[in-house]
C-alpha positions as CSV (number, residue, x, y, z in Angstrom):
1,M,167.8,93.0,80.4
2,V,166.1,91.0,77.6
3,K,164.2,89.0,80.3
4,R,163.0,92.2,81.9
5,V,161.8,93.6,78.5
6,L,160.0,90.3,77.8
7,F,158.4,90.3,81.2
8,I,157.1,93.9,80.8
9,I,155.7,93.1,77.3
10,A,154.0,90.0,78.7
11,L,152.6,91.9,81.7
12,S,151.3,94.7,79.4
13,I,149.7,92.1,77.1
14,Y,148.0,90.4,80.2
15,V,146.8,93.8,81.5
16,F,145.5,94.8,78.1
17,A,143.7,91.5,77.7
18,N,142.1,91.7,81.1
19,S,141.1,95.3,80.7
20,K,138.5,94.3,78.0
21,V,135.0,93.3,78.9
22,T,134.0,89.8,77.7
23,G,130.6,88.1,77.5
24,L,127.3,89.9,76.9
25,Y,128.7,93.4,76.7
26,A,132.0,92.6,75.0
27,K,131.2,94.7,71.9
28,N,129.0,97.3,73.5
29,R,130.7,100.8,73.2
30,E,128.3,102.4,75.7
31,V,129.6,100.0,78.4
32,K,133.2,101.0,77.6
33,H,132.2,104.7,77.8
34,F,130.4,104.0,81.1
35,I,133.4,102.3,82.6
36,N,135.7,105.2,81.6
37,Y,133.1,107.6,83.1
38,M,133.0,105.7,86.4
39,I,136.8,105.7,86.6
40,R,137.1,109.4,85.8
41,K,134.3,110.6,88.0
42,H,134.4,108.2,91.0
43,N,137.9,106.8,90.8
44,F,136.7,103.2,90.4
45,K,139.3,100.5,89.6
46,R,139.1,99.4,86.0
47,A,139.7,95.7,86.9
48,Y,136.6,95.7,89.2
49,L,134.3,97.2,86.6
50,V,135.6,95.0,83.8
51,D,135.2,91.9,86.0
52,I,131.6,92.7,87.0
53,F,130.5,93.6,83.5
54,S,132.2,90.4,82.1
55,K,130.1,88.3,84.6
56,A,126.9,90.2,83.6
57,R,124.1,88.3,81.9
58,K,120.5,88.7,80.9
59,P,118.4,89.4,84.0
60,V,117.1,86.2,85.7
61,R,115.4,85.6,89.0
62,F,117.1,84.2,92.1
63,R,115.8,80.9,93.5
64,T,114.0,81.7,96.7
65,K,112.8,79.4,99.5
66,K,109.0,79.0,99.9
67,R,107.5,81.2,102.6
68,H,106.3,79.4,105.7
69,R,103.2,81.5,106.1
70,K,100.6,81.0,103.4
71,V,99.7,84.3,101.7
72,I,96.1,84.7,100.5
73,K,95.8,84.5,96.8
74,G,95.5,87.9,95.2
75,V,97.0,89.6,98.2
76,A,100.7,89.4,97.7
77,K,100.8,88.6,94.0
78,G,98.4,90.9,92.0
79,R,99.5,90.1,88.4
80,N,95.9,89.6,87.2
81,W,94.7,92.9,88.6
82,R,94.4,95.6,85.9
83,L,94.8,98.4,88.4
84,R,94.5,101.4,86.2
85,K,91.4,100.2,84.3
86,A,89.5,98.7,87.3
87,G,89.8,102.0,89.3
88,F,90.4,102.3,93.0
89,S,88.3,99.2,93.8
90,A,91.2,97.0,92.5
91,Y,93.7,98.8,94.6
92,E,91.5,98.4,97.6
93,K,91.2,94.6,97.0
94,K,94.9,94.2,96.6
95,Y,96.3,96.5,99.3
96,L,93.5,97.2,101.8
97,N,92.7,93.7,102.8
98,E,92.3,92.0,106.2
99,D,95.6,90.1,106.0
100,R,97.7,93.1,105.2
101,V,96.1,95.1,108.0
102,R,96.6,92.3,110.5
103,Q,100.3,91.9,109.5
104,G,100.7,95.7,109.7
105,V,99.5,95.8,113.3
106,K,102.0,93.0,114.2
107,F,104.8,94.8,112.4
108,V,104.2,98.0,114.4
109,K,103.9,96.1,117.6
110,R,107.1,94.0,116.9
111,Y,109.3,97.1,116.3
112,K,107.6,99.4,118.8
113,T,110.8,100.6,120.5
114,L,112.4,101.2,117.1
115,F,109.4,103.2,115.8
116,E,109.4,105.3,118.9
117,K,113.0,106.4,118.3
118,I,112.4,107.0,114.6
119,E,109.2,109.0,115.3
120,K,111.1,111.2,117.7
121,K,114.0,111.8,115.3
122,F,112.3,112.2,111.9
123,K,108.8,113.4,113.0
124,V,107.0,110.8,110.8
125,D,104.3,108.6,112.3
126,R,104.9,104.8,112.5
127,Y,101.6,103.9,110.8
128,T,102.5,105.7,107.6
129,I,105.9,104.1,107.5
130,A,104.5,100.7,108.2
131,A,101.8,101.2,105.4
132,I,104.5,102.0,102.8
133,I,106.6,99.0,103.7
134,G,103.4,96.9,103.8
135,I,102.4,97.9,100.3
136,E,106.0,97.9,98.8
137,S,107.3,94.6,100.2
138,Y,104.5,93.0,102.3
139,Y,106.5,94.0,105.5
140,G,109.7,92.5,104.2
141,E,108.3,89.2,102.9
142,I,108.4,90.0,99.2
143,V,111.4,92.2,98.4
144,G,111.9,90.9,94.8
145,N,114.2,88.2,93.5
146,W,115.6,89.7,90.3
147,E,119.4,90.3,89.9
148,T,119.5,94.0,90.5
149,F,122.8,94.7,88.7
150,N,121.8,92.7,85.6
151,V,118.4,94.3,85.5
152,L,119.8,97.8,85.5
153,A,122.6,97.0,83.1
154,Y,120.3,95.3,80.6
155,N,117.8,98.1,80.7
156,A,120.6,100.7,80.4
157,F,122.6,99.1,77.5
158,K,120.3,96.7,75.7
159,K,116.9,98.3,75.8
160,R,116.4,101.9,74.6
161,K,113.5,103.0,76.7
162,R,114.6,105.2,79.6
163,S,118.2,104.0,79.2
164,R,119.6,107.3,80.7
165,L,117.5,106.7,83.8
166,F,118.8,103.1,84.2
167,K,122.4,104.3,83.7
168,Y,121.9,106.8,86.4
169,E,120.5,104.1,88.7
170,L,123.4,101.7,87.8
171,E,125.9,104.3,88.7
172,N,124.3,104.8,92.1
173,L,124.0,101.0,92.6
174,L,127.8,100.7,92.1
175,L,128.4,103.7,94.4
176,L,126.1,102.3,97.1
177,S,127.7,98.8,97.0
178,Y,131.2,100.3,97.1
179,R,130.5,102.7,100.0
180,Q,128.5,100.2,102.1
181,K,130.8,97.2,101.1
182,L,128.0,95.2,99.5
183,R,128.3,92.8,96.6
184,A,126.5,94.6,93.7
185,D,126.2,91.4,91.7
186,L,124.5,89.5,94.6
187,L,121.8,92.2,95.4
188,K,118.3,91.2,94.6
189,G,115.2,93.4,94.1
190,S,112.3,94.2,91.8
191,V,112.2,93.8,88.0
192,Y,113.0,97.5,87.7
193,G,115.9,97.5,90.2
194,A,114.1,98.7,93.4
195,L,115.8,97.4,96.6
196,G,114.9,96.5,100.1
197,L,111.8,96.7,102.3
198,G,110.9,100.2,101.1
199,Q,111.6,99.2,97.4
200,L,113.6,102.4,96.8
201,M,115.8,102.9,93.8
202,P,119.6,103.0,94.4
203,H,119.8,106.8,94.0
204,S,117.3,107.2,96.9
205,Y,119.5,105.1,99.2
206,I,122.4,107.4,98.3
207,K,120.3,110.6,99.1
208,Y,118.1,109.4,101.9
209,G,119.6,106.2,103.2
210,V,120.1,106.0,107.0
211,S,122.1,103.5,109.1
212,F,120.0,103.0,112.3
213,D,121.2,99.6,113.6
214,G,124.6,100.8,114.8
215,N,126.9,99.2,112.3
216,K,127.3,102.5,110.2
217,K,126.3,100.7,107.0
218,I,123.1,101.5,105.0
219,E,121.6,98.1,104.3
220,P,118.4,98.0,102.3
221,F,117.3,94.7,103.8
222,S,117.9,95.6,107.4
223,R,114.6,96.3,109.3
224,A,116.0,99.2,111.3
225,D,117.7,100.8,108.2
226,A,114.7,100.3,106.0
227,I,112.3,101.9,108.4
228,A,114.6,104.8,109.1
229,T,115.3,105.4,105.4
230,V,111.6,105.6,104.6
231,A,111.1,108.0,107.5
232,N,114.0,110.1,106.4
233,F,112.7,110.2,102.8
234,L,109.3,111.5,104.0
235,H,110.9,113.9,106.4
236,K,113.1,115.4,103.7
237,K,110.2,115.7,101.3
238,G,108.2,117.8,103.8
239,W,106.1,115.5,105.9
240,K,104.4,117.3,108.9
241,L,103.6,115.2,111.9
242,N,100.0,115.3,113.2
243,R,98.7,117.1,110.1
244,D,95.8,116.1,107.9
245,V,96.6,113.9,104.9
246,A,93.1,113.6,103.3
247,L,89.5,114.2,104.2
248,R,86.4,112.7,102.5
249,A,83.9,115.1,101.0
250,R,80.2,114.3,100.5
251,Y,78.0,115.4,97.6
252,S,74.6,114.6,96.3
253,G,74.5,111.9,93.6
254,R,76.6,109.0,92.6
255,H,79.1,110.5,90.1
256,F,81.0,113.8,90.4
257,S,81.6,115.4,87.1
258,K,83.3,118.7,88.1
259,I,86.8,117.1,88.0
260,S,88.1,114.2,86.0
261,K,90.9,113.0,88.3
262,S,92.4,115.6,90.6
263,T,92.8,119.3,90.6
264,R,96.2,120.4,89.3
265,Y,96.4,123.5,91.5
266,R,95.2,124.1,95.1
267,V,91.7,125.5,95.6
268,S,90.0,127.4,98.4
269,R,87.0,126.6,100.6
270,R,84.8,128.6,98.3
271,V,85.0,125.8,95.8
272,L,83.4,123.4,98.3
273,K,80.2,125.6,98.5
274,K,80.2,126.3,94.8
275,W,80.3,122.6,93.9
276,G,78.1,121.4,96.7
277,L,80.8,119.5,98.6
278,R,80.4,118.9,102.4
279,V,83.1,117.9,104.9
280,K,82.2,116.8,108.4
281,Q,85.6,117.1,110.0
282,K,87.1,120.4,110.9
283,F,90.4,121.4,109.2
284,K,92.6,124.5,109.4
285,A,94.1,124.5,105.9
286,K,92.9,127.4,103.7
287,Y,93.9,125.7,100.4
288,F,93.9,122.1,99.3
289,K,93.5,119.9,96.2
290,L,90.5,117.8,95.2
291,L,90.8,114.2,94.3
292,K,88.3,111.9,92.6
293,L,88.6,108.2,93.1
294,K,86.6,106.4,90.4
295,R,84.6,103.3,91.3
296,A,82.1,101.3,89.3
297,E,79.1,102.3,91.3
298,F,80.1,105.8,92.5
299,D,82.9,108.4,92.8
300,E,84.7,109.3,96.0
301,V,85.8,112.9,96.4
302,W,88.6,113.8,98.8
303,L,90.3,116.9,100.0
304,T,94.1,116.3,100.0
305,F,96.8,118.3,101.8
306,N,100.5,118.7,101.8
307,N,101.2,115.3,103.4
308,F,99.3,113.6,100.6
309,D,101.6,115.3,98.1
310,V,104.6,114.0,100.1
311,L,103.2,110.4,99.7
312,K,103.0,111.0,95.9
313,K,106.7,111.8,95.9
314,Y,107.3,108.3,97.0
315,N,105.2,107.0,94.2
316,N,103.5,109.5,91.8
317,S,100.1,107.9,91.8
318,D,96.9,109.2,93.5
319,Y,95.7,105.6,94.0
320,Y,99.0,104.6,95.6
321,A,99.0,107.6,98.0
322,M,95.4,107.0,99.0
323,S,96.1,103.3,99.6
324,V,99.0,104.1,101.9
325,Y,96.9,106.7,103.8
326,Q,93.9,104.3,104.2
327,L,96.1,101.3,105.2
328,A,97.9,103.5,107.8
329,Q,94.6,104.7,109.2
330,E,93.3,101.1,109.5
331,I,96.5,99.9,111.2
332,K,96.4,102.8,113.6
333,K,92.7,102.0,114.4
334,R,93.3,98.3,115.0
335,A,96.5,98.9,117.0
336,G,94.6,101.4,119.2
337,K,91.8,98.9,119.8
338,K,94.2,96.2,120.8
339,A,96.0,98.5,123.2
340,A,92.7,99.6,124.7
341,R,91.6,95.9,125.2
342,K,94.8,95.1,127.0
343,A,94.4,98.1,129.2
344,V,90.8,97.1,130.1
345,K,92.0,93.6,131.0
346,K,94.6,95.0,133.3
347,G,92.1,97.3,134.8
348,K,93.8,100.6,133.7
349,V,90.9,101.9,131.6
350,K,87.1,102.0,132.1
351,F,84.8,102.8,129.2
352,A,82.0,105.2,130.0
353,H,79.3,103.0,128.4
354,K,80.2,99.9,130.5
């Protein structure tokens, strides 16, 4: 009887000692509250959460192997570009360059069968998906090498700026790793916690993640899952296949002073005549938004439609959405030319001017 009592006391002391977080977050009350919250809401095991937070540390980068293919300087790493101050020209140099377009054409060609299935299911064109992945992770070559769990935990409990947002993402990261049987402490991503080829935050994988490779697991670093997840995100946000994204408007002069950035609300065709804007292409939409892209020498004015707003839901930046659109158009153009050349060589197509 005495031995049994001593054993129970020893066991209770051991469990109590191992139920406390050690290390970086040992004295952090918010971490304790977060652990209790995860147990209460999602039925997590305390031992798992205590263990993972005890192993946590300040965010550091993983060691990565050098890429075999040389990336042009200023293409993949754009730290020296001050994108907001330099205007759209800086975005154009960083994202709309020859190397990125060429790799985009190869990416679309390599996964042609996969893109055909995804287009059929989600009604999103392959060139837009490829452009997003190309801009976000250079078609899977640069997915980030920061410890995702440590990044989110440090921003949630050590830094005060947007701590609620990072707690929310940390919660979703733990849910994602638990449901998909992933090691949360081994996942790597961006300095802000974005994951995979599409560089989506954990909550987006919970909401829009798709398993498309047949293993029933949503894997951010799987090519099939990443492409399908981006397509599903755009589809759920309202993307319409074969609809206009943006159209260039012409005007007299170099700088357009009627708007500063973009119109907040949709405008009608009357505004085009009123402000002296001309559009060569025909379009059906009655209402649209106007966007001004600032450059050093001149301003570009664009008509933007619903699909452009969908791109902004992926990243709320006019410059980002326009970069995706223009990169997608260039990839489509190049891919179409290559297909036409191959057809000519095989004798399937004859151009009228030859």
